[in-house]
C-alpha positions in Angstrom: 6.7 -8.2 -0.8 4.2 -10.5 -2.5 2.0 -9.0 -5.2 -1.0 -10.9 -6.5 -2.8 -9.6 -9.5 -6.5 -10.2 -8.9 -8.2 -7.8 -11.4 -6.4 -7.0 -14.5 -6.5 -3.7 -16.3 -6.9 -5.4 -19.7 -10.4 -5.4 -21.0 -10.2 -8.9 -22.4 -8.2 -10.6 -19.7 -10.2 -12.2 -16.9 -7.4 -14.2 -15.4 -5.0 -13.0 -12.8 -1.4 -14.1 -12.0 0.7 -14.1 -8.9 4.4 -13.4 -8.5 6.9 -12.7 -5.8 9.2 -9.7 -5.9 12.4 -9.8 -3.9 13.5 -6.3 -3.0 16.8 -5.0 -1.6 16.8 -4.5 2.2 17.1 -1.0 3.5 20.7 -0.3 4.5 22.0 1.4 7.6 20.6 5.0 7.8 24.0 6.6 8.3 25.4 4.9 5.2 22.5 6.0 3.1 22.7 9.6 4.3 26.2 9.8 3.0 25.0 8.8 -0.5 23.5 11.2 -2.9 20.1 9.5 -2.9 18.6 6.0 -3.2 16.0 5.8 -5.9 13.9 3.0 -6.7 12.5 2.6 -10.2 11.8 -1.1 -10.0 12.0 -3.0 -13.3 10.1 -6.3 -13.5 12.4 -9.1 -14.5 12.0 -12.8 -15.3 10.8 -14.6 -12.3 9.4 -11.5 -10.7 12.7 -10.1 -9.5 13.1 -6.3 -9.3 16.3 -4.3 -9.4 16.7 -0.7 -8.3 18.3 2.1 -10.3 20.1 4.8 -8.3 19.8 8.4 -9.1 19.3 11.7 -7.3 15.7 12.5 -6.4 14.9 16.1 -6.8 12.1 17.8 -4.8 9.6 17.8 -7.7 6.5 15.7 -7.0 3.0 15.4 -8.2 2.1 13.9 -4.9 0.9 16.8 -2.7 2.2 15.4 0.6 5.7 14.9 -0.7 5.7 18.3 -2.3 4.6 19.8 1.0 7.6 18.4 2.9 9.8 21.1 4.4 13.4 21.2 3.0 14.7 19.6 6.2 12.1 16.8 6.1 12.9 16.1 2.4 16.6 16.0 3.1 16.1 13.4 5.8 13.6 11.2 3.9 14.8 11.4 0.3 17.6 8.8 0.7 14.9 6.3 1.5 12.4 7.1 -1.2 12.0 4.7 -4.1 10.0 5.2 -7.3 8.1 2.1 -8.3 6.0 1.4 -11.4 2.8 -0.4 -10.6 0.3 -2.2 -12.9 -3.4 -2.1 -12.7 -4.6 -4.9 -10.4 -1.5 -5.2 -8.3 -2.3 -6.0 -4.7 -0.3 -4.0 -2.1 -1.8 -5.5 1.0 -4.4 -8.0 2.2 -6.2 -7.7 5.5 -4.1 -9.1 8.3 -0.8 -8.5 6.5 1.9 -6.2 7.9 2.3 -2.9 6.1 6.0 -2.8 5.2 5.9 0.1 2.8 4.0 3.4 2.7 3.1 4.6 -0.8 2.8 8.1 -2.2 1.0 8.0 -5.6 2.2 10.2 -8.4 -0.2 9.3 -11.2 -1.7 6.1 -9.8 -5.1 5.6 -8.2 -5.2 3.1 -5.4 -8.4 1.6 -3.9 -8.8 0.3 -0.4 -11.6 -2.2 0.3 -13.4 -3.5 3.3 -13.9 -7.3 3.1 -16.9 -9.3 4.3 -17.4 -12.8 5.5 -19.2 -13.9 2.2 -16.1 -12.8 0.2 -17.6 -9.6 -1.1 -15.8 -6.3 -0.8 -16.7 -2.6 -0.8 -14.4 0.3 -1.7 -14.1 2.7 1.2 -11.6 5.2 -0.3 -9.6 6.0 -3.4 -6.2 7.4 -2.9 -4.2 9.3 -5.5 -1.6 12.1 -5.7 -3.4 14.0 -2.9 -2.4 11.5 -0.3 -0.7 8.3 0.8 -1.4 4.6 1.4 -0.4 3.1 4.7 -1.1 6.0 7.0 -2.5 3.7 9.7 0.8 1.8 9.9 2.7 5.1 10.5 0.4 5.7 13.5 1.1 2.2 14.8 -2.0 0.3 13.5 -0.7 -2.8 11.9 -1.5 -5.3 10.4 -3.6 -3.8 7.6 -7.3 -3.8 8.1 -8.0 -3.3 4.4 -7.5 -4.9 1.1 -5.4 -2.5 -1.0 -5.2 -2.7 -4.8 -3.9 -0.5 -7.6 -6.7 0.7 -9.8 -4.8 2.4 -12.6 -1.2 1.9 -13.6 1.5 4.4 -13.0 4.3 5.5 -10.7 4.4 5.8 -6.9 7.1 6.8 -4.4 7.4 4.4 -1.5 9.3 4.3 1.7 9.8 1.7 4.4 7.1 2.1 7.1 9.7 1.8 9.9 11.7 4.7 8.5 8.7 7.0 8.1 7.4 6.0 11.5 10.7 6.8 13.2 10.8 10.2 11.5 7.2 10.9 12.4 7.8 10.2 16.1 10.7 12.7 16.2 9.6 15.4 13.8 6.9 18.0 14.7 6.6 19.4 11.1 6.0 15.9 9.7 3.5 15.2 12.5 1.5 18.3 11.6 1.5 17.3 7.9 0.4 13.7 8.4 -2.1 14.4 11.1 -3.7 17.1 8.9 -4.0 14.6 6.1 -5.4 11.9 8.5 -8.3 14.2 9.3 -9.1 14.5 5.6 -8.6 10.7 5.1 -11.1 9.9 7.8 -13.6 12.5 6.4 -13.3 10.9 2.9 -14.1 7.5 4.3 -17.1 8.9 6.2 -18.3 10.6 3.0 -18.0 7.4 1.0 -19.9 5.3 3.6 -22.7 7.8 3.6 -22.7 8.0 -0.2 -23.0 4.2 -0.6 -26.0 4.3 1.7 -27.9 7.3 0.4 -27.2 7.8 -3.3 -28.2 5.8 -6.4 -25.8 3.9 -8.5 -25.8 6.3 -11.5 -24.8 9.3 -9.4 -22.1 7.3 -7.5 -20.7 6.0 -10.8 -20.4 9.6 -12.1 -18.7 10.7 -8.9 -16.3 7.8 -9.0 -15.2 8.5 -12.6 -14.6 12.2 -11.7 -12.6 11.2 -8.7 -10.5 8.7 -10.7 -9.7 11.2 -13.4 -8.7 13.9 -10.8 -6.2 11.5 -9.3 -4.6 10.3 -12.6 -5.0 13.3 -14.9 -5.4 10.7 -17.7 -7.7 11.2 -20.6 -8.1 7.5 -21.0 -9.3 5.6 -17.9 -8.4 2.0 -18.5 -11.0 0.0 -16.6 -12.8 -3.2 -16.8 -16.5 -3.7 -15.9 -15.3 -6.0 -13.1 -13.2 -3.3 -11.5 -16.0 -0.8 -11.6 -18.5 -3.3 -10.3 -16.3 -4.2 -7.3 -15.6 -0.6 -6.4 -19.2 0.5 -6.6 -20.7 -2.7 -5.1 -23.0 -3.3 -8.1 -23.2 -6.1 -10.7 -21.6 -6.0 -14.1 -24.9 -5.7 -16.1 -25.7 -2.6 -14.1 -22.3 -1.2 -15.0 -23.0 -1.9 -18.7 -26.4 -0.1 -18.5 -24.9 2.9 -16.6 -22.0 3.3 -19.1 -24.3 2.9 -22.1 -26.7 5.6 -20.8 -23.8 8.1 -20.3 -22.4 7.2 -23.7 -25.7 7.7 -25.5 -26.0 11.1 -23.8 -22.6 12.1 -25.0 -21.1 12.4 -21.5 -18.5 9.6 -21.8 -17.2 7.3 -24.5 -15.7 3.9 -24.1 -14.1 1.2 -26.2 -11.6 -1.6 -25.5 -11.4 -1.0 -21.8 -10.8 2.8 -22.2 -13.3 5.3 -20.8 -13.0 8.9 -21.9 -14.9 11.8 -20.3 -16.4 13.8 -23.2 -18.5 16.4 -21.2 -17.1 16.9 -17.8 -19.5 19.6 -16.9 -22.5 17.4 -17.5 -20.8 14.5 -15.7 -20.4 16.7 -12.7 -24.0 17.7 -12.9 -25.0 14.0 -12.9 -22.7 13.2 -9.9 -23.9 13.2 -6.3 -22.9 15.9 -3.9 -20.2 13.7 -2.5 -17.9 14.7 -5.4 -17.7 18.3 -4.5 -17.5 17.5 -0.8 -14.6 15.2 -1.3 -12.9 17.6 -3.6 -13.0 20.3 -0.9 -11.5 17.9 1.6 -8.6 17.2 -0.8 -7.9 20.8 -1.6 -7.3 21.5 2.0 -5.6 18.1 2.8 -2.0 19.4 3.1 -2.5 23.0 4.3 
């Protein structure tokens, strides 16, 4: 897996870096099923190498899809789940790349972008603890059609795409869970496309901040103007003006790359209708 850091999460750092991470190959399924569980908290080492630590994974997740697994599904999949710590700006996939892993965010927000011929991008969906990244690969659509990047740092669970795909093809309960989520995933993309066309930048910015906090549960949203501008499809001066206006009205505060929501009720009132619509999709995403 090659991870290229394009947009950093540090307010004063404009330069990215690239590194390669060599990860252990998935072993024979029967061998792994005889083990207690294979974790995967990956620790960054010199030269970009990562090493897994093994421990038993209990069925206790923030991720709603993983927490909705039946006991049988969890027993079959848990030997292959790894926990991975990701940094803001890490790239999970570029368009045209094979999707080797599926990610289940715990406290991370991951953005997926559509790229254009002139090099510009537009965020089409933000995925957090309500869902998964790599759904299309499980359904057989690979390589990736999107550019996928971590927006906020934190932890995810991941599993090899081939393993999850095999289980999906054989397991009706997992099929029901993922197909149900797929419906909500598509609905969110449709809502986002409509939002980008119909709603003004200020309302979209408020909606985006609310969605980000919902997915991370973090009081401090560590963001750069560049990240916000790329996600909303606006320029950096516009981001500055929007943030300053919200700050002057006591709705948010920001300093040194940290945005804090001070008055959530007023922020929701300033957001477009897409926030509530998307929230409703997510609340029913795994039922």
